Structures are given as C-alpha cells and as structure tokens.
C-alpha positions as CSV (number, residue, x, y, z in Angstrom):
1,X,0.1,0.1,0.3
2,X,1.6,3.2,-1.3
3,X,-0.9,5.2,0.2
4,X,-4.4,4.4,1.1
5,X,-7.4,4.6,3.0
6,X,-7.8,3.5,6.6
7,X,-11.2,2.4,8.5
8,X,-10.8,2.0,12.2
9,X,-13.9,0.2,14.2
10,X,-14.8,1.6,17.6
11,X,-15.4,4.8,19.5
12,X,-13.5,4.6,22.9
13,X,-10.2,6.0,24.3
14,X,-8.4,3.3,22.4
15,X,-9.7,3.9,19.1
16,X,-8.7,7.7,19.5
17,X,-5.4,6.7,20.5
18,X,-4.9,4.4,17.1
19,X,-6.5,7.3,15.2
20,X,-4.1,9.9,16.7
21,X,-1.1,7.2,15.6
22,X,-2.5,6.7,12.3
23,X,-3.1,10.0,11.1
24,X,0.6,11.0,11.4
25,X,1.8,8.3,8.8
26,X,2.8,9.5,5.7
27,X,1.6,6.2,4.2
28,X,-2.2,7.6,5.2
29,X,-4.6,8.8,2.3
30,X,-7.7,9.6,4.6
31,X,-8.8,8.0,7.7
32,X,-12.2,6.9,8.6
33,X,-13.9,5.8,11.8
34,X,-17.1,4.1,12.7
35,X,-18.9,5.1,14.9
36,X,-16.1,7.0,16.7
37,X,-16.8,10.1,18.9
38,X,-16.0,14.2,19.0
39,X,-12.6,13.8,19.5
40,X,-11.9,11.0,16.8
41,X,-14.2,13.0,14.3
42,X,-11.7,15.8,14.9
43,X,-8.9,13.4,13.0
44,X,-11.2,11.6,10.2
45,X,-14.6,11.3,8.5
46,X,-17.2,9.0,10.5
47,X,-20.2,7.3,10.1
48,X,-22.9,5.5,12.2
49,X,-23.1,1.9,11.4
50,X,-23.8,-0.9,14.0
51,X,-20.0,-2.8,14.4
52,X,-22.4,-6.1,14.2
53,X,-23.8,-5.1,10.8
54,X,-21.1,-6.7,8.7
55,X,-22.5,-6.3,5.4
56,X,-22.9,-2.7,6.1
57,X,-19.4,-2.3,6.9
58,X,-18.3,-4.1,3.8
59,X,-20.5,-1.8,1.3
60,X,-19.1,1.2,3.4
61,X,-15.7,0.0,2.4
62,X,-16.5,-0.5,-0.9
63,X,-18.0,2.8,-1.4
64,X,-15.1,4.4,0.4
65,X,-12.3,2.7,-1.3
66,X,-11.0,1.5,2.2
67,X,-7.8,-0.2,1.8
68,X,-7.4,-1.3,5.1
69,X,-9.6,-1.9,8.2
70,X,-8.3,-1.7,11.8
71,X,-10.6,-3.2,14.4
72,X,-10.5,-1.8,18.0
73,X,-12.7,-3.5,20.3
74,X,-12.8,-7.6,21.0
75,X,-16.9,-7.7,20.4
76,X,-16.5,-7.8,16.2
77,X,-13.6,-9.8,16.4
78,X,-15.1,-12.6,18.4
79,X,-18.3,-12.2,16.0
80,X,-16.1,-13.2,13.1
81,X,-15.8,-10.0,11.4
82,X,-12.2,-10.6,10.2
83,X,-13.3,-13.7,8.3
84,X,-16.3,-12.0,6.7
85,X,-14.0,-9.5,5.5
86,X,-11.3,-12.0,4.3
87,X,-14.0,-13.5,2.4
88,X,-14.9,-10.3,0.8
89,X,-11.3,-9.2,-0.3
90,X,-10.9,-6.3,2.3
91,X,-7.7,-6.3,4.1
92,X,-8.3,-6.2,7.9
93,X,-6.2,-6.2,10.7
94,X,-7.3,-8.4,13.7
95,X,-7.1,-12.1,14.6
96,X,-9.7,-14.5,13.0
97,X,-12.6,-15.9,15.1
98,X,-11.1,-18.8,16.0
99,X,-7.8,-17.1,17.2
100,X,-9.7,-14.5,19.1
101,X,-11.1,-17.3,21.5
102,X,-8.1,-16.3,23.4
103,X,-10.4,-13.8,24.9
104,X,-13.5,-14.8,24.0
105,X,-13.4,-18.2,25.8
106,X,-11.3,-18.1,29.1
107,X,-11.8,-21.8,29.1
108,X,-10.2,-21.9,25.6
109,X,-7.2,-20.1,26.7
110,X,-6.8,-21.6,30.1
111,X,-6.7,-25.2,28.3
112,X,-4.4,-23.9,25.5
113,X,-2.0,-22.8,28.1
114,X,-2.2,-25.9,30.1
115,X,-1.5,-27.9,26.8
116,X,1.6,-26.2,25.6
117,X,2.7,-25.6,29.4
118,X,2.3,-21.7,29.3
119,X,2.6,-20.6,33.0
120,X,-0.5,-19.3,34.3
121,X,-2.8,-19.7,37.5
122,X,-4.4,-23.0,38.3
123,X,-8.0,-23.6,37.4
124,X,-11.3,-25.5,37.1
125,X,-13.6,-25.2,34.5
126,X,-17.1,-25.4,35.4
127,X,-20.6,-25.7,33.4
128,X,-23.4,-26.1,36.4
129,X,-23.8,-24.2,39.6
130,X,-23.6,-27.8,41.3
131,X,-19.9,-28.4,40.1
132,X,-18.6,-25.0,40.8
133,X,-19.2,-25.2,44.4
134,X,-18.0,-29.0,44.3
135,X,-14.5,-27.4,43.1
136,X,-14.1,-24.7,45.3
137,X,-12.9,-27.0,48.2
138,X,-9.8,-27.5,45.7
139,X,-8.8,-23.8,46.1
140,X,-7.5,-21.6,49.2
141,X,-9.9,-19.2,50.7
142,X,-8.8,-16.3,48.3
143,X,-10.0,-17.1,44.8
144,X,-10.9,-15.3,41.3
145,X,-14.4,-16.6,39.7
146,X,-14.5,-15.5,35.7
147,X,-17.3,-15.8,33.4
148,X,-15.6,-17.9,30.6
149,X,-17.2,-15.4,27.8
150,X,-17.1,-11.6,26.9
151,X,-18.7,-10.0,29.7
152,X,-17.7,-6.2,29.0
153,X,-14.8,-6.4,31.3
154,X,-17.0,-7.1,34.2
155,X,-16.6,-10.9,34.1
156,X,-13.9,-11.1,36.8
157,X,-14.4,-11.1,40.6
158,X,-11.9,-11.7,43.3
159,X,-13.5,-13.4,46.3
160,X,-11.9,-12.9,49.4
161,X,-13.2,-16.4,50.8
162,X,-15.2,-19.1,50.4
163,X,-18.5,-17.8,51.4
164,X,-18.2,-15.2,49.3
165,X,-17.4,-17.1,45.9
166,X,-20.7,-19.4,46.8
167,X,-22.6,-16.3,46.7
168,X,-20.9,-15.1,43.3
169,X,-21.2,-18.7,41.5
170,X,-25.0,-18.6,42.8
171,X,-25.9,-15.3,41.4
172,X,-23.8,-16.1,38.1
173,X,-25.9,-19.3,37.7
174,X,-29.5,-18.5,39.2
175,X,-29.7,-14.8,37.6
176,X,-28.1,-15.4,34.4
177,X,-26.1,-12.2,35.4
178,X,-23.5,-12.5,32.5
179,X,-25.9,-14.1,30.2
180,X,-24.2,-16.1,27.6
181,X,-20.6,-15.3,29.1
182,X,-21.6,-16.7,32.2
183,X,-23.1,-20.3,31.0
184,X,-19.4,-21.6,31.7
185,X,-17.1,-20.3,34.4
186,X,-13.7,-20.4,35.5
187,X,-12.6,-21.2,38.9
188,X,-9.1,-19.9,39.3
189,X,-6.0,-19.5,42.0
190,X,-5.4,-15.8,43.2
191,X,-1.8,-15.0,42.6
192,X,-0.1,-12.4,44.2
193,X,2.6,-10.1,42.9
194,X,2.8,-7.0,40.4
195,X,1.1,-7.1,37.2
196,X,2.0,-6.0,33.8
197,X,0.6,-6.0,30.6
198,X,2.5,-6.6,27.1
199,X,1.4,-6.2,23.3
200,X,2.8,-8.1,20.5
201,X,1.9,-7.0,16.8
202,X,2.0,-10.4,15.1
203,X,1.8,-11.9,11.9
204,X,1.3,-15.1,13.4
205,X,4.9,-16.5,13.3
206,X,7.1,-13.0,14.2
207,X,6.0,-10.5,16.5
208,X,7.5,-7.3,17.7
209,X,6.5,-6.1,21.7
210,X,5.5,-2.3,22.3
211,X,6.5,-0.8,25.6
212,X,5.2,-2.6,28.7
213,X,2.5,-1.1,30.8
214,X,0.7,-1.0,33.8
215,X,-3.4,-0.8,34.2
216,X,-5.1,0.5,37.2
217,X,-8.5,-1.8,37.8
218,X,-9.8,-0.6,40.9
219,X,-11.9,2.6,41.2
220,X,-10.4,4.1,44.2
221,X,-6.7,5.0,45.5
222,X,-4.5,2.3,46.7
223,X,-6.2,-0.4,44.6
224,X,-9.4,-0.3,46.3
225,X,-12.9,-0.7,45.6
226,X,-14.6,-2.2,42.4
227,X,-13.0,-3.5,39.5
228,X,-13.3,-1.0,36.5
229,X,-12.2,-1.0,32.4
230,X,-9.2,0.8,33.9
231,X,-8.7,4.2,35.7
232,X,-5.3,4.9,34.4
233,X,-2.1,3.2,33.4
234,X,1.8,4.1,32.5
235,X,4.6,3.4,30.3
236,X,7.1,1.3,30.7
237,X,7.0,-0.5,34.1
238,X,10.3,-0.6,36.0
239,X,9.6,-4.3,37.1
240,X,10.0,-5.0,33.5
241,X,13.5,-5.4,33.0
242,X,15.5,-6.9,30.4
243,X,15.5,-10.3,31.9
244,X,11.8,-10.3,32.5
245,X,11.0,-9.2,29.2
246,X,13.3,-12.5,28.0
247,X,11.5,-14.4,30.2
248,X,8.1,-13.1,28.9
249,X,9.0,-13.5,25.2
250,X,10.8,-17.1,25.8
251,X,7.8,-18.6,27.9
252,X,4.8,-16.8,27.3
253,X,4.4,-14.8,23.9
254,X,6.2,-16.9,21.3
255,X,5.0,-20.2,22.7
256,X,1.0,-18.7,22.6
257,X,1.7,-17.7,18.9
258,X,3.2,-21.2,18.0
259,X,0.4,-23.0,19.9
260,X,-2.6,-21.0,18.4
261,X,-0.7,-21.8,15.2
262,X,-0.4,-25.4,16.0
263,X,-4.0,-25.5,16.8
264,X,-4.9,-24.1,13.2
265,X,-5.7,-20.7,15.0
266,X,-3.0,-18.6,13.3
267,X,-3.0,-15.4,14.9
268,X,-2.5,-12.0,13.2
269,X,-3.1,-9.2,14.9
270,X,-2.2,-7.5,18.5
271,X,-2.2,-10.2,21.4
272,X,-2.7,-8.6,24.8
273,X,-0.9,-10.2,27.5
274,X,-1.9,-9.5,31.0
275,X,0.7,-11.0,33.6
276,X,1.5,-11.3,37.1
277,X,5.4,-11.2,38.4
278,X,4.6,-14.0,41.4
279,X,7.3,-15.3,43.5
280,X,7.0,-18.6,41.3
281,X,7.9,-16.7,38.3
282,X,5.6,-14.5,35.8
283,X,2.2,-16.4,34.7
284,X,-0.4,-15.4,32.4
285,X,-3.5,-13.7,34.3
286,X,-5.6,-13.3,30.9
287,X,-5.1,-12.7,27.1
288,X,-6.9,-10.4,25.2
289,X,-7.4,-10.2,21.1
290,X,-6.6,-6.3,20.8
291,X,-5.0,-3.4,22.4
292,X,-5.9,-2.7,25.9
293,X,-7.9,0.4,27.2
294,X,-6.5,2.7,28.4
295,X,-3.0,1.0,28.0
296,X,-3.3,1.9,24.4
297,X,-3.1,5.4,25.5
298,X,0.3,5.0,26.8
299,X,1.8,2.6,24.7
300,X,0.9,4.1,21.4
301,X,2.2,7.5,22.1
302,X,5.8,6.2,22.9
303,X,6.1,4.4,19.4
304,X,8.6,6.7,17.1
305,X,7.7,3.9,14.1
306,X,4.7,4.4,11.6
307,X,2.0,2.6,12.9
308,X,0.5,2.1,9.9
309,X,3.6,0.4,8.7
310,X,3.9,-1.6,11.4
311,X,0.0,-2.9,10.9
312,X,0.6,-3.7,7.3
313,X,3.6,-5.7,8.4
314,X,1.6,-7.6,10.5
315,X,-1.4,-8.2,7.8
316,X,1.4,-9.3,4.9
317,X,3.2,-11.3,6.9
318,X,6.4,-9.7,7.3
319,X,7.1,-8.6,10.7
320,X,10.4,-10.8,10.9
321,X,11.9,-8.0,8.9
322,X,10.6,-4.8,11.2
323,X,12.3,-2.7,13.1
324,X,10.1,-1.5,15.9
325,X,11.7,2.0,17.1
326,X,10.4,3.4,20.8
327,X,10.9,7.0,21.9
328,X,12.5,6.1,25.0
329,X,10.3,8.5,26.9
330,X,7.5,7.8,29.7
331,X,3.9,8.2,29.4
332,X,1.2,8.3,32.1
333,X,-2.6,8.4,31.4
334,X,-5.3,9.3,33.8
335,X,-9.0,8.8,33.4
336,X,-11.7,11.0,34.0
337,X,-15.0,9.1,34.8
338,X,-18.6,10.0,35.6
339,X,-20.1,9.7,39.2
340,X,-21.4,6.3,39.6
341,X,-19.1,4.7,37.6
342,X,-18.7,1.3,37.3
343,X,-22.0,0.9,38.2
344,X,-25.0,2.9,37.0
345,X,-23.5,6.4,36.1
346,X,-24.4,9.8,35.1
347,X,-24.7,11.2,31.5
348,X,-25.3,14.3,29.8
349,X,-23.0,16.5,31.9
350,X,-21.5,19.9,30.1
351,X,-18.0,19.2,30.0
352,X,-15.8,22.4,30.4
353,X,-11.9,23.5,29.9
354,X,-11.6,22.3,26.5
355,X,-12.4,25.0,24.2
356,X,-8.8,25.9,23.3
357,X,-7.1,22.9,24.0
358,X,-4.9,21.0,21.0
359,X,-3.0,18.1,21.5
360,X,0.5,18.1,21.5
361,X,3.6,15.6,21.5
362,X,3.7,16.0,25.5
363,X,0.0,16.4,26.2
364,X,-2.9,14.5,24.8
365,X,-6.5,14.6,25.4
366,X,-8.4,11.2,24.2
367,X,-12.3,11.0,24.0
368,X,-14.0,8.0,25.4
369,X,-17.6,8.7,26.6
370,X,-18.2,12.0,25.0
371,X,-21.1,13.3,22.7
372,X,-22.4,16.6,21.3
373,X,-25.6,18.0,21.9
374,X,-26.7,21.3,21.0
375,X,-23.6,22.3,20.2
376,X,-22.4,21.5,23.7
377,X,-19.5,18.5,24.5
378,X,-21.2,16.4,27.3
379,X,-20.4,13.1,29.0
380,X,-21.9,10.0,27.6
381,X,-20.2,7.2,29.0
382,X,-18.7,5.6,32.5
383,X,-14.9,6.5,31.6
384,X,-15.1,10.2,29.4
385,X,-11.3,11.0,28.9
386,X,-7.6,9.3,29.1
387,X,-5.6,12.6,29.6
388,X,-1.8,11.1,28.7
389,X,1.4,13.1,29.4
390,X,4.8,12.1,27.8
391,X,8.2,13.3,29.0
392,X,11.4,12.2,30.4
393,X,10.6,10.6,33.5
394,X,7.4,9.3,34.9
395,X,6.5,11.9,37.5
396,X,6.9,14.7,35.1
397,X,4.4,12.9,33.0
398,X,1.9,12.8,35.6
399,X,2.3,16.5,36.8
400,X,1.3,17.2,33.1
401,X,-1.7,15.0,33.3
402,X,-3.1,16.0,36.6
403,X,-2.2,20.0,36.1
404,X,-4.1,19.6,33.0
405,X,-7.1,17.4,34.9
406,X,-7.4,20.8,37.5
407,X,-8.7,23.0,34.0
408,X,-11.3,20.4,32.8
409,X,-14.7,20.2,34.7
410,X,-17.9,18.3,34.5
411,X,-20.5,17.3,37.2
412,X,-19.4,14.3,39.0
413,X,-16.2,14.2,37.8
414,X,-13.9,11.2,39.6
415,X,-10.3,9.9,38.9
416,X,-7.9,8.4,40.8
417,X,-4.9,10.6,42.3
418,X,-2.0,8.0,42.5
419,X,-1.8,6.7,39.3
420,X,1.9,4.9,38.6
421,X,2.4,5.0,42.8
422,X,3.9,1.7,42.6
423,X,6.5,2.9,40.1
424,X,7.3,5.7,42.0
425,X,8.2,4.2,45.1
426,X,11.2,3.2,43.4
427,X,11.7,5.8,41.1
428,X,14.7,8.3,41.7
429,X,14.7,10.7,39.0
C-alpha cells in the first residue's frame, strides 16, 4: 500500500489513540472511523453503522475505497468480522474468530496454556452451579471467579473467601448475570505480585513487543474498591527489566503464538498478555485479542515508528523484517470518569475547559464517553476521557496530566490521584 484509505472500527479512548497515531503516517491518504466520538471526529470522517452489521460495513468499505480496516474492540473480532471481510477481499487487521477465542473463551485460553505448558494460575472450568460449588474445596479461601465469555470487562470477581465465592457462583448461575458469557465459568487460583501488560504485534509467526504498561483496574486509590475497565496506566514499567521481558518472550508470547498456529488458529493482530510477576515466576492472568484500554493511550504515544507501517507488516506477513523504534520516554494516562462508575453512572453533563486545547506530543486528551448535544460537549459514558502526558520520566508525565485535570470540569468528575504509585515508590528521577 503506497498510500491508502484506512477505516478504524470503535468509539473509545483506545480508538482515539489509534486514530491519533495513524493520522501521522505518510502512508495514509484518508482516515475514517465508525462509529467514532467527538474527539476522533476531529481526525477523520465518521459514520454511524452498527459494528455487528458486517454487510453494511463492507458496503461502506467498497463505497469509500477502504484499503485497510483496523478493529479496535473485541466484540466484532469474537463475532468473526475478520473472516467475513477476508472473504470479501477487504484487508483487515485483527485475529480470526477462532484465534480471538484467546479472549472470547477463558476456558479455551486456559486449556491452551495447560496443553502447551504456558505458565498461568491453576484453574477449574465449570458448566454448572453444582460443579462449581464442588470444585471450590480445591482452592485456597481467596480465589477468582471468571465468566468464560465476553462480559464487557465485568466478568472477573475476586472473592476473599469461599462464602463470598459461593454467593458469586449462585448469582451467576441463578440470575444469568452475565448472559451467555456466564454459562461457563472458570475458578482460578488468586495470584499475588505486580501486574504488567505487554502487547505483541504479530503476523502469526514473528512479532514485535511495544513498551510494557501497568493498568489500574480498581476505582479507588491504593487499588481499593470495585474493578473497572481501567482508571489509568503508565509505560514503561520499571519491574519489566530486560531479563523479565526475555522470560515473557521465551515462555509466554512465542509459545502462545506457536500454540495457536499449531491448533489451526494462526493469530494475526495484537496479542495482549496481562501478566503477574509472582514469587514463582511470571504467569498469565489473561489474554486479550486486541489493544487494551487505557494502556493503548500510553504505549502508542511512545512508538516512534509508523504505526500504519507496522500494522501492514502484520497483515502482509512481514514482521520478521520490521524494526520497531520506541521513543525511550515515559507516558502516563489518567481516566476522568462519571459519578457512579463502574455501576450506574450519570450522563449528559456539560464538559468545560477544552475549548482552546490542542493535542501536542507532550499532552494528549483522548475522548471515550463524550457526545455533542445542542452544540455542547457532554459526558456520554462511564469513562469520559483519558489524559496522557509524555516526558523524560514518569513523575513529569504525571505532573502534566494532573495539572490539565484541574482545568477540565464536569459535574461528578471522578479520577484516581495515585496512578503510577507502584513505580514511583522506587523511582529516583
């Protein structure tokens, strides 16, 4: 592709970060996004088509002469959009439906890891309440209960004891809490240690790793309170040393890509690995079949290489010859969320403080849950913005972000004030 039209699918902070990076590529002719958000709309042409309406999306691609489709969220991948578009001879970046099971079925992922000796927490797969309650006795008091399918980031529950686990199991099976995603559940050993995320861009054989990142899932400071989709992130992570990254590559990333290929599910796209650095070595917490949110908002701003060129290398099977260049800087992002998130949250609150702001290399505001109503920018989601700072050290990147947060206002704004705290404990700069 000498120069072409690119379509991004999605509407969150992750997709805004992807659009921000792709918009800089000299290989780009015109950028499109469906369904987008007001921030993304400043960078590209948008349209409103359901991401489940593959036929309508394909028609759009033909009409606008789209040369490449980049899929942001997991749902279309799990539903088989890559297979559908490939049959239509439309170039698309992301794993096939079979390969996407690495995220859409936690049971599949755990069994794959067990078969190929990829380190992960011990587990049991359960298809009924009765079976799950029986299997509980094989676990320590503190354990994790996971819906096997896609549950919009809400299907993982950490239980402090067996009584709590019994209640969670009963709720999942008795109330159909997670729908089809909860028809099968995974009981899992609770792991302790420092958690990191890595992102492998792969063509199914070779891969390159972006900078490591650490997400902050809990709603409150000190990692307390309910799990969320992510309240902030930073990159790189100090504990992800060269030795640690080598272990991750040798024991997790390459074996997983090879295992999927061996199982007839060649994986092309971004393989996200959520990892725990335990006292017994590095273990997989989960895999995702796409870039994470809000980690994308810190890892992509640190990529000096042309993102579009990297994506094309994956799609065209040429990652082996690709040389990824990173900036060597630090990035942090803090999520501004709506009051009530991650449960029932408020919408429609007018947002102030963005009127004259322009994104730069040092400070970027990525829209997530925003909308234009009667000429006003208003809140339209649980997570409203990710504000990203980039600097020569982590503290300076955070200073940029928190200073900007003071200038942005909407009724009920909530955010964590301690993003990056684990890294800052040991940081000398």
